[in-house]
ZALUM-677380 format. One record per residue (C-alpha): z negated, x, y negated; residue in one letter; residue number from 0. Coordinates in nm, 4 decimals. Layout:
BEGIN
+----------+----------+----------+----+-----+
|        z |        x |        y | aa |   i |
+----------+----------+----------+----+-----+
|        Z |        X |        Y |  a | NUM |
...
+----------+----------+----------+----+-----+
//
This chain:
BEGIN
+----------+----------+----------+----+-----+
|        z |        x |        y | aa |   i |
+----------+----------+----------+----+-----+
|  -4.9247 |  -2.7295 |  -4.6058 |  m |   0 |
|  -4.7785 |  -2.6456 |  -4.9630 |  m |   1 |
|  -4.5853 |  -2.9273 |  -5.1996 |  l |   2 |
|  -4.3357 |  -2.8358 |  -5.4262 |  d |   3 |
|  -4.3659 |  -3.0384 |  -5.7779 |  a |   4 |
|  -4.1475 |  -3.2647 |  -5.6198 |  r |   5 |
|  -4.3125 |  -3.4022 |  -5.3516 |  e |   6 |
|  -4.6092 |  -3.4012 |  -5.4997 |  f |   7 |
|  -4.4879 |  -3.6300 |  -5.7644 |  l |   8 |
|  -4.3010 |  -3.8513 |  -5.5154 |  t |   9 |
|  -4.6376 |  -3.8951 |  -5.3435 |  r |  10 |
|  -4.8621 |  -3.9527 |  -5.6249 |  s |  11 |
|  -4.6712 |  -4.1963 |  -5.8025 |  v |  12 |
|  -4.6664 |  -4.4020 |  -5.4552 |  k |  13 |
|  -4.9994 |  -4.3383 |  -5.3971 |  v |  14 |
|  -5.0833 |  -4.4566 |  -5.7683 |  s |  15 |
|  -4.8780 |  -4.7401 |  -5.7188 |  a |  16 |
|  -5.0128 |  -4.8472 |  -5.3757 |  a |  17 |
|  -5.3641 |  -4.8178 |  -5.5938 |  i |  18 |
|  -5.2404 |  -5.0633 |  -5.8524 |  a |  19 |
|  -5.0866 |  -5.2912 |  -5.6311 |  l |  20 |
|  -5.4263 |  -5.3572 |  -5.4021 |  a |  21 |
|  -5.6607 |  -5.3805 |  -5.7259 |  c |  22 |
|  -5.4209 |  -5.7173 |  -5.8308 |  f |  23 |
|  -5.3916 |  -5.7741 |  -5.5285 |  m |  24 |
|  -5.8091 |  -5.8135 |  -5.5033 |  h |  25 |
|  -5.7953 |  -5.9583 |  -5.8538 |  a |  26 |
|  -5.7959 |  -6.3186 |  -5.7182 |  g |  27 |
|  -5.4518 |  -6.3584 |  -5.4488 |  a |  28 |
|  -5.6775 |  -6.5982 |  -5.2656 |  a |  29 |
|  -5.4628 |  -6.9318 |  -5.2526 |  s |  30 |
|  -5.6015 |  -7.3107 |  -5.1980 |  a |  31 |
|  -5.5758 |  -7.2693 |  -4.8483 |  a |  32 |
|  -5.8288 |  -6.9463 |  -4.7690 |  d |  33 |
|  -6.0415 |  -7.0430 |  -5.0266 |  e |  34 |
|  -6.3589 |  -7.1195 |  -4.8545 |  p |  35 |
|  -6.6366 |  -7.3705 |  -4.9412 |  t |  36 |
|  -6.8774 |  -7.1439 |  -5.0435 |  v |  37 |
|  -7.2264 |  -7.2762 |  -5.0854 |  h |  38 |
|  -7.1265 |  -7.5995 |  -5.1186 |  g |  39 |
|  -6.9277 |  -7.5330 |  -5.4088 |  v |  40 |
|  -6.5479 |  -7.6654 |  -5.3806 |  q |  41 |
|  -6.2042 |  -7.5381 |  -5.5248 |  f |  42 |
|  -5.9843 |  -7.7753 |  -5.6839 |  h |  43 |
|  -5.6264 |  -7.6447 |  -5.6882 |  q |  44 |
|  -5.4886 |  -7.6713 |  -6.0882 |  k |  45 |
|  -5.1834 |  -7.4986 |  -6.1977 |  g |  46 |
|  -5.3906 |  -7.2156 |  -6.3393 |  h |  47 |
|  -5.6403 |  -7.1311 |  -6.0503 |  g |  48 |
|  -5.8955 |  -7.3291 |  -5.8837 |  w |  49 |
|  -6.1568 |  -7.5454 |  -6.0291 |  l |  50 |
|  -6.5360 |  -7.5575 |  -5.8692 |  l |  51 |
|  -6.7714 |  -7.8495 |  -5.8083 |  s |  52 |
|  -7.0748 |  -7.9028 |  -5.6677 |  d |  53 |
|  -7.0250 |  -8.1322 |  -5.3352 |  p |  54 |
|  -7.0455 |  -8.4489 |  -5.4981 |  k |  55 |
|  -6.6677 |  -8.3093 |  -5.7149 |  g |  56 |
|  -6.8772 |  -8.2762 |  -6.0455 |  m |  57 |
|  -6.7969 |  -8.0002 |  -6.1691 |  t |  58 |
|  -6.9503 |  -7.6697 |  -6.2374 |  l |  59 |
|  -6.9814 |  -7.4763 |  -6.6307 |  y |  60 |
|  -7.0659 |  -7.1355 |  -6.6983 |  v |  61 |
|  -7.2658 |  -7.0559 |  -7.0557 |  f |  62 |
|  -7.1280 |  -6.8249 |  -7.2966 |  a |  63 |
|  -7.5376 |  -6.7490 |  -7.3694 |  q |  64 |
|  -7.5658 |  -6.6482 |  -7.0042 |  d |  65 |
|  -7.5201 |  -6.2669 |  -7.1163 |  q |  66 |
|  -7.7057 |  -6.1072 |  -6.9008 |  e |  67 |
|  -7.7082 |  -6.1342 |  -6.5034 |  p |  68 |
|  -7.9194 |  -6.3281 |  -6.3384 |  g |  69 |
|  -8.0257 |  -6.4718 |  -6.6029 |  t |  70 |
|  -8.0336 |  -6.7971 |  -6.7486 |  s |  71 |
|  -8.0647 |  -6.9020 |  -7.1132 |  r |  72 |
|  -7.9866 |  -7.2937 |  -7.0789 |  c |  73 |
|  -8.3945 |  -7.3529 |  -7.0456 |  v |  74 |
|  -8.6189 |  -7.6716 |  -7.1850 |  d |  75 |
|  -8.4020 |  -7.9366 |  -7.3593 |  g |  76 |
|  -8.0732 |  -7.7692 |  -7.2223 |  c |  77 |
|  -8.1323 |  -7.8037 |  -6.8961 |  a |  78 |
|  -8.2014 |  -8.2056 |  -7.0154 |  r |  79 |
|  -7.8263 |  -8.2202 |  -7.0585 |  v |  80 |
|  -7.6744 |  -7.9136 |  -6.8161 |  w |  81 |
|  -7.8692 |  -7.9321 |  -6.4918 |  t |  82 |
|  -7.8873 |  -7.6017 |  -6.3528 |  p |  83 |
|  -7.6900 |  -7.5897 |  -5.9818 |  y |  84 |
|  -8.0050 |  -7.5540 |  -5.7727 |  e |  85 |
|  -8.0275 |  -7.3216 |  -5.5206 |  a |  86 |
|  -8.3058 |  -7.2748 |  -5.1939 |  k |  87 |
|  -8.5752 |  -7.0246 |  -5.1008 |  a |  88 |
|  -8.3074 |  -6.9633 |  -4.8089 |  e |  89 |
|  -8.0021 |  -6.8907 |  -4.9466 |  d |  90 |
|  -7.8439 |  -6.5567 |  -5.0283 |  k |  91 |
|  -7.5977 |  -6.4277 |  -5.2124 |  g |  92 |
|  -7.3275 |  -6.2536 |  -5.1156 |  e |  93 |
|  -7.0049 |  -6.1354 |  -5.2597 |  g |  94 |
|  -6.8975 |  -6.3223 |  -5.6389 |  e |  95 |
|  -7.1815 |  -6.5409 |  -5.5341 |  w |  96 |
|  -7.5547 |  -6.4409 |  -5.6278 |  s |  97 |
|  -7.9108 |  -6.6786 |  -5.6921 |  v |  98 |
|  -8.1296 |  -6.6223 |  -5.9748 |  i |  99 |
|  -8.4334 |  -6.7232 |  -6.0588 |  k | 100 |
|  -8.5192 |  -6.9611 |  -6.3634 |  r | 101 |
|  -8.7977 |  -6.9146 |  -6.6015 |  p | 102 |
|  -8.9905 |  -7.1979 |  -6.4112 |  d | 103 |
|  -8.9504 |  -7.0072 |  -6.0998 |  n | 104 |
|  -8.6868 |  -7.2757 |  -5.9086 |  s | 105 |
|  -8.3875 |  -7.1057 |  -5.8194 |  l | 106 |
|  -7.9928 |  -7.1508 |  -5.9147 |  q | 107 |
|  -7.6722 |  -7.0281 |  -5.8003 |  w | 108 |
|  -7.5037 |  -6.8009 |  -6.0162 |  a | 109 |
|  -7.0863 |  -6.7261 |  -5.9440 |  y | 110 |
|  -6.9387 |  -6.3957 |  -6.1028 |  r | 111 |
|  -7.2914 |  -6.3252 |  -6.2684 |  n | 112 |
|  -7.2570 |  -6.6621 |  -6.4424 |  k | 113 |
|  -7.5524 |  -6.8994 |  -6.3673 |  p | 114 |
|  -7.3904 |  -7.2788 |  -6.3192 |  l | 115 |
|  -7.4672 |  -7.6157 |  -6.4291 |  y | 116 |
|  -7.3498 |  -7.9791 |  -6.3869 |  t | 117 |
|  -7.3159 |  -8.1644 |  -6.7517 |  y | 118 |
|  -7.5068 |  -8.5050 |  -6.7559 |  t | 119 |
|  -7.2177 |  -8.7110 |  -6.9618 |  r | 120 |
|  -6.9758 |  -8.6283 |  -6.6635 |  d | 121 |
|  -6.8981 |  -9.0274 |  -6.5660 |  t | 122 |
|  -6.7703 |  -8.9522 |  -6.2044 |  a | 123 |
|  -6.6727 |  -8.6689 |  -5.9679 |  a | 124 |
|  -6.3343 |  -8.4187 |  -6.1546 |  g | 125 |
|  -6.3960 |  -8.5188 |  -6.5111 |  t | 126 |
|  -6.4687 |  -8.2422 |  -6.7292 |  t | 127 |
|  -6.6193 |  -8.4074 |  -7.0490 |  n | 128 |
|  -6.8268 |  -8.0479 |  -7.1074 |  g | 129 |
|  -6.5700 |  -7.7973 |  -7.1570 |  d | 130 |
|  -6.5682 |  -7.6504 |  -7.4581 |  g | 131 |
|  -6.8909 |  -7.7905 |  -7.5836 |  l | 132 |
|  -7.0581 |  -7.5991 |  -7.8893 |  q | 133 |
|  -6.7477 |  -7.4095 |  -7.9931 |  a | 134 |
|  -6.6300 |  -7.3636 |  -7.6567 |  g | 135 |
|  -7.0004 |  -7.2123 |  -7.5433 |  a | 136 |
|  -6.9613 |  -7.4468 |  -7.2169 |  w | 137 |
|  -6.6463 |  -7.3480 |  -7.0193 |  a | 138 |
|  -6.5533 |  -7.5374 |  -6.6692 |  v | 139 |
|  -6.6768 |  -7.2846 |  -6.4183 |  a | 140 |
|  -6.2962 |  -7.1667 |  -6.3047 |  f | 141 |
|  -6.1343 |  -6.8837 |  -6.0511 |  k | 142 |
|  -5.7893 |  -6.8366 |  -6.2303 |  e | 143 |
|  -5.4762 |  -6.7155 |  -6.0373 |  i | 144 |
|  -5.4004 |  -6.3568 |  -5.9924 |  a | 145 |
|  -5.1942 |  -6.2336 |  -6.2446 |  m | 146 |
|  -5.1346 |  -5.8130 |  -6.2714 |  p | 147 |
|  -5.3674 |  -5.6090 |  -6.5254 |  p | 148 |
|  -5.4357 |  -5.7118 |  -6.8233 |  g | 149 |
|  -5.2626 |  -5.9900 |  -6.8548 |  m | 150 |
|  -5.4221 |  -6.3708 |  -6.9668 |  k | 151 |
|  -5.4765 |  -6.7668 |  -6.9424 |  i | 152 |
|  -5.4965 |  -6.8950 |  -7.2949 |  v | 153 |
|  -5.5747 |  -7.3097 |  -7.3697 |  k | 154 |
|  -5.3124 |  -7.4610 |  -7.6104 |  t | 155 |
|  -5.2022 |  -7.7790 |  -7.7501 |  l | 156 |
|  -4.9135 |  -7.7357 |  -7.4953 |  k | 157 |
|  -5.1918 |  -7.6640 |  -7.2250 |  g | 158 |
|  -5.3191 |  -7.3838 |  -7.0069 |  w | 159 |
|  -5.0043 |  -7.1155 |  -7.0634 |  v | 160 |
|  -4.9291 |  -6.7325 |  -6.9655 |  l | 161 |
|  -5.0332 |  -6.4565 |  -7.1611 |  a | 162 |
|  -5.0438 |  -6.1318 |  -7.2608 |  d | 163 |
|  -5.3133 |  -5.8878 |  -7.3089 |  g | 164 |
|  -5.3755 |  -5.9823 |  -7.6665 |  k | 165 |
|  -5.3519 |  -6.3669 |  -7.5498 |  s | 166 |
|  -5.0455 |  -6.4472 |  -7.7147 |  m | 167 |
|  -4.8232 |  -6.7238 |  -7.6040 |  t | 168 |
|  -4.5554 |  -6.6236 |  -7.3192 |  l | 169 |
|  -4.1955 |  -6.8515 |  -7.2712 |  y | 170 |
|  -3.9402 |  -6.8394 |  -7.0077 |  t | 171 |
|  -3.5576 |  -6.8940 |  -7.0953 |  s | 172 |
|  -3.3588 |  -7.0901 |  -6.9192 |  d | 173 |
|  -3.0618 |  -6.8522 |  -7.0262 |  g | 174 |
|  -3.1997 |  -6.5957 |  -6.7477 |  d | 175 |
|  -3.0766 |  -6.6126 |  -6.3873 |  s | 176 |
|  -3.1907 |  -6.4488 |  -6.0980 |  p | 177 |
|  -2.8742 |  -6.2082 |  -6.1225 |  k | 178 |
|  -2.8758 |  -6.1618 |  -6.4868 |  k | 179 |
|  -3.0726 |  -6.1166 |  -6.7824 |  i | 180 |
|  -2.9154 |  -6.3868 |  -7.0685 |  g | 181 |
|  -3.1547 |  -6.2619 |  -7.3585 |  c | 182 |
|  -2.9297 |  -5.9652 |  -7.5030 |  d | 183 |
|  -2.9752 |  -5.6744 |  -7.7666 |  v | 184 |
|  -3.0188 |  -5.9059 |  -8.0696 |  e | 185 |
|  -3.1932 |  -6.1727 |  -7.9359 |  c | 186 |
|  -3.5185 |  -5.9352 |  -7.8141 |  a | 187 |
|  -3.5445 |  -5.9018 |  -8.1788 |  r | 188 |
|  -3.6799 |  -6.2579 |  -8.1789 |  t | 189 |
|  -3.8345 |  -6.2272 |  -7.8168 |  w | 190 |
|  -3.9613 |  -5.9851 |  -7.7306 |  h | 191 |
|  -3.9857 |  -5.9156 |  -7.3708 |  p | 192 |
|  -4.3373 |  -5.8413 |  -7.1564 |  l | 193 |
|  -4.2813 |  -5.4862 |  -7.0664 |  r | 194 |
|  -4.3960 |  -5.3835 |  -6.6810 |  a | 195 |
|  -4.5180 |  -5.0201 |  -6.6708 |  s | 196 |
|  -4.3274 |  -4.7804 |  -6.3875 |  w | 197 |
|  -4.6382 |  -4.8502 |  -6.1671 |  l | 198 |
|  -4.5910 |  -5.2258 |  -6.1669 |  a | 199 |
|  -4.4762 |  -5.4023 |  -5.8233 |  a | 200 |
|  -4.4201 |  -5.6966 |  -5.6811 |  d | 201 |
|  -4.6304 |  -5.9352 |  -5.5400 |  t | 202 |
|  -4.6496 |  -6.3011 |  -5.4747 |  g | 203 |
|  -4.5437 |  -6.5516 |  -5.7546 |  d | 204 |
|  -4.4902 |  -6.1936 |  -5.9574 |  w | 205 |
|  -4.2021 |  -5.8944 |  -5.9557 |  s | 206 |
|  -4.0618 |  -5.6438 |  -6.1952 |  v | 207 |
|  -3.7000 |  -5.6974 |  -6.3183 |  v | 208 |
|  -3.4544 |  -5.4337 |  -6.5292 |  t | 209 |
|  -3.2483 |  -5.5003 |  -6.7853 |  r | 210 |
|  -2.9798 |  -5.3443 |  -6.9237 |  p | 211 |
|  -3.1353 |  -5.1347 |  -7.0707 |  d | 212 |
|  -3.3410 |  -4.9824 |  -6.7737 |  g | 213 |
|  -3.6245 |  -5.1222 |  -6.8796 |  s | 214 |
|  -3.8720 |  -5.3139 |  -6.7204 |  r | 215 |
|  -3.9763 |  -5.6415 |  -6.7248 |  q | 216 |
|  -4.2518 |  -5.8524 |  -6.5976 |  w | 217 |
|  -4.1300 |  -6.1960 |  -6.4316 |  a | 218 |
|  -4.3151 |  -6.5253 |  -6.2940 |  y | 219 |
|  -4.1699 |  -6.7213 |  -6.0035 |  k | 220 |
|  -3.8325 |  -6.5121 |  -6.0999 |  g | 221 |
|  -3.8175 |  -6.5970 |  -6.4827 |  k | 222 |
|  -3.8826 |  -6.2821 |  -6.7352 |  p | 223 |
|  -4.1509 |  -6.3349 |  -6.9770 |  l | 224 |
|  -4.1332 |  -6.2979 |  -7.3240 |  y | 225 |
|  -4.3763 |  -6.3203 |  -7.6231 |  t | 226 |
|  -4.2399 |  -6.4750 |  -7.9791 |  y | 227 |
|  -4.2325 |  -6.2617 |  -8.3061 |  e | 228 |
|  -4.2868 |  -6.5575 |  -8.4965 |  r | 229 |
|  -4.6056 |  -6.6745 |  -8.2705 |  d | 230 |
|  -4.9158 |  -6.5862 |  -8.5017 |  g | 231 |
|  -5.2559 |  -6.6201 |  -8.4019 |  v | 232 |
|  -5.3799 |  -6.6732 |  -8.0742 |  i | 233 |
|  -5.2752 |  -7.0472 |  -7.9178 |  e | 234 |
|  -4.9710 |  -7.0275 |  -8.1353 |  d | 235 |
|  -4.6648 |  -7.2259 |  -7.9333 |  t | 236 |
|  -4.4424 |  -7.2064 |  -8.1816 |  r | 237 |
|  -4.1720 |  -7.0764 |  -7.9880 |  g | 238 |
|  -4.1489 |  -7.3750 |  -7.7248 |  d | 239 |
|  -3.8300 |  -7.5897 |  -7.8239 |  g | 240 |
|  -3.7804 |  -7.3012 |  -8.1019 |  a | 241 |
|  -3.4248 |  -7.2517 |  -7.9830 |  a | 242 |
|  -3.2468 |  -7.4120 |  -7.6907 |  k | 243 |
|  -3.3505 |  -7.3425 |  -7.3594 |  g | 244 |
|  -3.6870 |  -7.1622 |  -7.4648 |  w | 245 |
|  -4.0330 |  -7.3072 |  -7.3160 |  k | 246 |
|  -4.3991 |  -7.1988 |  -7.3243 |  a | 247 |
|  -4.4884 |  -7.0604 |  -6.9584 |  a | 248 |
|  -4.7352 |  -7.3334 |  -6.9150 |  v | 249 |
|  -4.8899 |  -7.3657 |  -6.5435 |  l | 250 |
|  -5.1066 |  -7.6742 |  -6.6153 |  e | 251 |
|  -5.0418 |  -7.9214 |  -6.8821 |  p | 252 |
|  -5.2688 |  -8.0626 |  -7.1208 |  p | 253 |
|  -5.4844 |  -8.3915 |  -6.9835 |  p | 254 |
|  -5.3310 |  -8.7698 |  -7.0542 |  p | 255 |
|  -5.4213 |  -8.9940 |  -7.3073 |  v | 256 |
|  -5.3766 |  -9.3478 |  -7.3733 |  p | 257 |
|  -5.0744 |  -9.4881 |  -7.4611 |  s | 258 |
|  -5.2450 |  -9.6747 |  -7.7963 |  w | 259 |
|  -5.4234 |  -9.3028 |  -7.8932 |  v | 260 |
|  -5.1907 |  -9.1865 |  -8.1917 |  t | 261 |
|  -5.1779 |  -8.8264 |  -8.3671 |  v | 262 |
|  -5.2437 |  -8.8236 |  -8.7289 |  q | 263 |
|  -5.2176 |  -8.4933 |  -9.0010 |  a | 264 |
|  -5.5418 |  -8.4418 |  -9.1603 |  a | 265 |
|  -5.6826 |  -8.1301 |  -9.3556 |  d | 266 |
|  -5.6436 |  -7.8215 |  -9.1323 |  d | 267 |
|  -5.5718 |  -8.0180 |  -8.7844 |  c | 268 |
|  -5.4276 |  -8.2977 |  -8.5762 |  d | 269 |
|  -5.6243 |  -8.5752 |  -8.5480 |  i | 270 |
|  -5.6294 |  -8.8545 |  -8.2617 |  y | 271 |
|  -5.5880 |  -9.1638 |  -8.4557 |  g | 272 |
|  -5.6028 |  -9.5294 |  -8.3015 |  d | 273 |
|  -5.3145 |  -9.7832 |  -8.2473 |  s | 274 |
|  -5.2639 |  -9.8218 |  -8.5878 |  k | 275 |
|  -5.3131 |  -9.4855 |  -8.7196 |  g | 276 |
|  -5.6761 |  -9.5468 |  -8.8284 |  m | 277 |
|  -5.9109 |  -9.2253 |  -8.7297 |  t | 278 |
|  -6.1445 |  -9.2480 |  -8.4861 |  i | 279 |
|  -6.4832 |  -9.1105 |  -8.4706 |  y | 280 |
|  -6.7470 |  -9.0022 |  -8.1685 |  v | 281 |
|  -7.1152 |  -9.0413 |  -8.2724 |  h | 282 |
|  -7.2442 |  -8.7105 |  -8.0796 |  d | 283 |
|  -7.6539 |  -8.7381 |  -8.0903 |  v | 284 |
|  -7.6513 |  -8.3594 |  -7.9124 |  a | 285 |
|  -7.5179 |  -8.1960 |  -8.2540 |  r | 286 |
|  -7.7996 |  -8.3626 |  -8.4094 |  g | 287 |
|  -8.0273 |  -8.2396 |  -8.1466 |  r | 288 |
|  -8.1331 |  -8.5042 |  -7.9630 |  r | 289 |
|  -8.1012 |  -8.5270 |  -7.6100 |  v | 290 |
|  -7.8541 |  -8.7578 |  -7.4900 |  p | 291 |
|  -7.9243 |  -9.0894 |  -7.3133 |  g | 292 |
|  -7.7886 |  -9.2598 |  -6.9713 |  g | 293 |
|  -7.4239 |  -9.2003 |  -7.1578 |  i | 294 |
|  -7.2151 |  -9.0285 |  -6.8653 |  g | 295 |
|  -7.4844 |  -8.9950 |  -6.5935 |  r | 296 |
|  -7.2623 |  -9.0089 |  -6.3202 |  g | 297 |
|  -7.0733 |  -9.3396 |  -6.1899 |  p | 298 |
|  -7.3528 |  -9.5470 |  -6.2497 |  e | 299 |
|  -7.1936 |  -9.4150 |  -6.6768 |  a | 300 |
|  -7.0006 |  -9.7525 |  -6.6447 |  n | 301 |
|  -7.2461 |  -9.9844 |  -6.7229 |  a | 302 |
|  -7.4276 |  -9.7725 |  -6.9841 |  a | 303 |
|  -7.5158 |  -9.9708 |  -7.3264 |  k | 304 |
|  -7.3399 |  -9.9584 |  -7.6390 |  a | 305 |
|  -7.6894 |  -9.8067 |  -7.8180 |  d | 306 |
|  -7.7152 |  -9.5188 |  -7.5417 |  d | 307 |
|  -7.5665 |  -9.3221 |  -7.7698 |  d | 308 |
|  -7.8182 |  -9.3234 |  -8.0256 |  g | 309 |
|  -7.9461 |  -9.4975 |  -8.3534 |  p | 310 |
|  -7.7087 |  -9.4889 |  -8.6314 |  m | 311 |
|  -7.7611 |  -9.5129 |  -9.0394 |  m | 312 |
|  -7.5794 |  -9.7479 |  -9.2054 |  r | 313 |
|  -7.4388 |  -9.9016 |  -8.8720 |  p | 314 |
|  -7.2475 | -10.1509 |  -9.0913 |  q | 315 |
|  -7.0036 |  -9.8950 |  -9.1374 |  d | 316 |
|  -6.8600 |  -9.8271 |  -8.8315 |  w | 317 |
|  -6.6824 | -10.0425 |  -8.5603 |  t | 318 |
|  -6.6258 |  -9.9499 |  -8.1885 |  p | 319 |
|  -6.3285 |  -9.9151 |  -8.0621 |  v | 320 |
|  -6.2895 | -10.1468 |  -7.8534 |  l | 321 |
|  -6.0971 | -10.1808 |  -7.5254 |  a | 322 |
|  -5.9101 | -10.4508 |  -7.2836 |  k | 323 |
|  -6.0904 | -10.6247 |  -6.9595 |  d | 324 |
|  -5.7632 | -10.3873 |  -6.7610 |  d | 325 |
|  -5.8143 | -10.0790 |  -6.9626 |  d | 326 |
|  -5.8641 |  -9.7763 |  -6.7502 |  k | 327 |
|  -5.9892 |  -9.3842 |  -6.8109 |  g | 328 |
|  -5.7345 |  -9.1444 |  -6.7941 |  v | 329 |
|  -5.8066 |  -8.7694 |  -6.8616 |  g | 330 |
|  -6.0976 |  -8.6950 |  -7.0940 |  d | 331 |
|  -6.1232 |  -9.0698 |  -7.1755 |  w | 332 |
|  -6.3283 |  -9.3710 |  -6.9934 |  s | 333 |
|  -6.4378 |  -9.7347 |  -7.1178 |  v | 334 |
|  -6.8009 |  -9.8122 |  -7.1083 |  y | 335 |
|  -6.9147 | -10.1688 |  -7.0999 |  q | 336 |
|  -7.0943 | -10.2995 |  -7.4111 |  r | 337 |
|  -7.4089 | -10.4788 |  -7.4091 |  q | 338 |
|  -7.2568 | -10.7849 |  -7.5833 |  d | 339 |
|  -7.0024 | -10.7898 |  -7.3151 |  g | 340 |
|  -6.7103 | -10.6560 |  -7.4405 |  r | 341 |
|  -6.5698 | -10.2380 |  -7.3671 |  k | 342 |
|  -6.5548 |  -9.9727 |  -7.5742 |  q | 343 |
|  -6.3671 |  -9.6221 |  -7.5435 |  w | 344 |
|  -6.5160 |  -9.2626 |  -7.5105 |  a | 345 |
|  -6.3737 |  -8.9642 |  -7.5143 |  y | 346 |
|  -6.5356 |  -8.6678 |  -7.3439 |  k | 347 |
|  -6.8304 |  -8.8817 |  -7.3326 |  g | 348 |
|  -6.8806 |  -9.0235 |  -7.6496 |  l | 349 |
|  -6.8426 |  -9.3755 |  -7.7529 |  l | 350 |
|  -6.5637 |  -9.3931 |  -8.0342 |  l | 351 |
|  -6.5426 |  -9.5380 |  -8.3670 |  y | 352 |
|  -6.3334 |  -9.6371 |  -8.6699 |  n | 353 |
|  -6.5216 |  -9.6067 |  -9.0587 |  n | 354 |
|  -6.4846 |  -9.9192 |  -9.2394 |  v | 355 |
|  -6.4744 |  -9.7072 |  -9.5542 |  n | 356 |
|  -6.1267 |  -9.5222 |  -9.4169 |  d | 357 |
|  -5.8341 |  -9.7372 |  -9.5849 |  q | 358 |
|  -5.5048 |  -9.5719 |  -9.4256 |  k | 359 |
|  -5.3982 |  -9.3179 |  -9.1310 |  p | 360 |
|  -5.5425 |  -8.9452 |  -9.1789 |  g | 361 |
|  -5.8163 |  -9.0761 |  -9.3367 |  n | 362 |
|  -6.1765 |  -8.8853 |  -9.2743 |  i | 363 |
|  -6.4465 |  -9.0457 |  -9.4453 |  n | 364 |
|  -6.6419 |  -9.0730 |  -9.1825 |  g | 365 |
|  -6.7166 |  -8.7692 |  -9.0864 |  h | 366 |
|  -7.0419 |  -8.5754 |  -9.1574 |  r | 367 |
|  -7.0972 |  -8.9369 |  -9.3271 |  r | 368 |
|  -7.4981 |  -8.9488 |  -9.4029 |  h | 369 |
|  -7.5872 |  -8.7405 |  -9.1041 |  d | 370 |
|  -7.3891 |  -8.4492 |  -8.8474 |  l | 371 |
|  -7.3862 |  -8.6559 |  -8.5586 |  t | 372 |
|  -7.0717 |  -8.7988 |  -8.6454 |  w | 373 |
|  -6.7128 |  -8.5691 |  -8.6008 |  r | 374 |
|  -6.3351 |  -8.6564 |  -8.6132 |  v | 375 |
|  -6.1633 |  -8.6308 |  -8.2754 |  v | 376 |
|  -5.9491 |  -8.3519 |  -8.3319 |  t | 377 |
|  -5.6289 |  -8.3064 |  -8.0902 |  v | 378 |
|  -5.7513 |  -7.9145 |  -8.0210 |  s | 379 |
|  -6.0997 |  -8.0261 |  -7.9455 |  g | 380 |
|  -6.2159 |  -7.8067 |  -8.1876 |  k | 381 |
|  -6.4609 |  -7.9100 |  -8.4763 |  l | 382 |
|  -6.3204 |  -7.9931 |  -8.7900 |  m | 383 |
|  -6.3773 |  -7.7809 |  -9.0716 |  n | 384 |
|  -6.7086 |  -7.9061 |  -9.2300 |  g | 385 |
|  -6.8100 |  -8.1789 |  -8.9173 |  t | 386 |
|  -7.0325 |  -8.0055 |  -8.8244 |  g | 387 |
|  -7.3018 |  -7.7461 |  -8.7250 |  a | 388 |
+----------+----------+----------+----+-----+
//
């Protein structure tokens, strides 16, 4: 049967749209309810997807240097800090799961070709002290929510946000309603609509809306999405609150911080300070190429000694950031028992200190003091320039 040009084009469009929708649905549309527990791995629902943990609830991680499928580059000293998630001889891979053989012939589970590990400094189930370490080389093992092709989820100071294909933060406006888009032509010069292709189709929380000029725009949970022209780099969220009703499309807020923590401006980034604004530091012996001691090895870490984070040069320069007897850990912050009976705060499993050479809030006289094991705690979680190898 011969088709005329118009009918052929119509059928082609329908087929292409169906294929695009199928690819979108396959990209990770499973909900927490239908996500099975696979090989002992548990899936914990977050706003932007599901975090993977072992059967005890200890967070699993992936390593950016594990680039060759079926191969782990975390061996020897690295594997003593990052424990491979062990597979048994009878275990078999399936779908997104595989079993790899390590250099010592032991077996390890991998998810989406990435070997899985736990972190010895995670203090209890649900903690993620290893996330972002080594300049982001270590990250929690995660299954993201389903997204249209080209979109991303990016970690910012506002939390995990939706982003476009260039990793630029996406925003929503309270001025938009299901019946009318409030961001007109003039508005769109500052807030750029996230364009949807002619093949794009509604599915799940994602929908396509038609703008007054006839162009198509992506929306998430009924809210049209935009980028902000004054965002200059990845992780910028300058548009959040820049005008009335404009908000970053936050899927998961950042972890909470204790009430005593303050934020201070220093050099090229914001840093954390104590209740008086004095800079707080971590003694990160791992950056000094020493394998960490007992700090954070499971729930028993609350009984860890204050000297477990390694010897100090000029210990008289450092005073512990003490916790009250009734203080409780929150987010990435935890409380440890010192040898002298007092309690001390820690961040991501690393004990916190002030430096006696800091005279006022924002001073950073302790960074790289005498060795590379001391670093400032930044709000972004990234290393401050000049504070580590």
